[in-house]
C-alpha positions as CSV (number, residue, x, y, z in Angstrom):
1,M,144.1,89.0,-12.6
2,S,145.2,86.3,-9.9
3,F,145.0,82.2,-9.9
4,Y,144.8,79.6,-7.1
5,R,145.6,76.0,-7.8
6,Y,146.8,73.0,-6.5
7,L,149.6,70.7,-8.0
8,V,150.3,67.1,-7.4
9,Q,153.6,65.8,-8.3
10,N,154.3,62.2,-9.3
11,Q,158.2,62.0,-7.8
12,L,159.7,59.1,-9.2
13,A,162.9,58.8,-6.8
14,P,162.3,58.2,-3.9
15,S,158.6,57.2,-4.9
16,V,156.4,60.0,-3.3
17,Y,153.6,62.4,-4.3
18,N,153.7,65.8,-3.4
19,V,151.0,68.3,-3.2
20,F,151.6,71.9,-3.5
21,F,149.6,74.9,-3.4
22,N,150.0,77.8,-6.2
23,S,149.3,81.0,-6.2
24,Q,149.8,84.1,-8.5
25,R,148.9,87.7,-8.2
26,A,148.6,90.0,-10.9
27,N,152.0,91.5,-11.8
28,E,153.5,89.2,-8.9
29,R,155.5,85.8,-9.1
30,L,154.5,82.5,-8.7
31,R,154.1,81.4,-5.0
32,S,154.3,77.8,-4.3
33,M,153.7,76.0,-0.9
34,P,153.9,72.6,-0.2
35,L,151.2,71.4,1.5
36,H,151.4,67.4,1.9
37,K,153.8,64.4,1.1
38,L,152.2,61.0,0.4
39,T,154.9,58.8,1.1
40,N,152.9,55.7,1.0
41,Y,153.1,55.6,-2.7
42,N,149.6,53.9,-3.4
43,L,147.7,55.4,-6.2
44,S,144.3,54.6,-4.2
45,D,145.8,56.8,-1.3
46,L,146.3,59.5,-3.7
47,E,142.7,59.2,-5.0
48,N,141.4,59.3,-1.3
49,L,143.2,62.6,-1.0
50,L,141.8,64.0,-4.3
51,K,138.3,63.4,-3.4
52,A,138.7,65.1,0.1
53,L,140.4,68.1,-1.9
54,R,137.8,68.0,-4.5
55,Q,134.7,68.2,-1.7
56,R,136.6,71.3,0.1
57,T,137.3,73.4,-2.9
58,K,136.7,73.6,-6.7
59,L,140.1,74.5,-7.4
60,T,142.0,73.6,-10.4
61,I,144.2,70.4,-9.6
62,E,147.4,70.0,-12.1
63,F,149.1,67.1,-12.4
64,I,152.9,66.6,-13.3
65,G,155.0,63.4,-13.5
66,F,151.8,61.2,-14.4
67,T,152.9,60.9,-18.3
68,G,152.1,57.2,-19.5
69,Q,149.9,56.2,-16.0
70,V,146.7,55.3,-16.0
């Protein structure tokens, strides 16, 4: 079984959002490829990027480092 998903990481120092494409085939290691770094640390810019991703694909989007944020 294989899986494919996006990973959005909230990096606090320096303040950027990182977007990765993760994939893993059966019996293989996880591969993580950096796709984009959003250096303008603005939540509305991140929301626009996520909206564009969701329009183009139905892949799962996993979020890391957003604990306590609304």
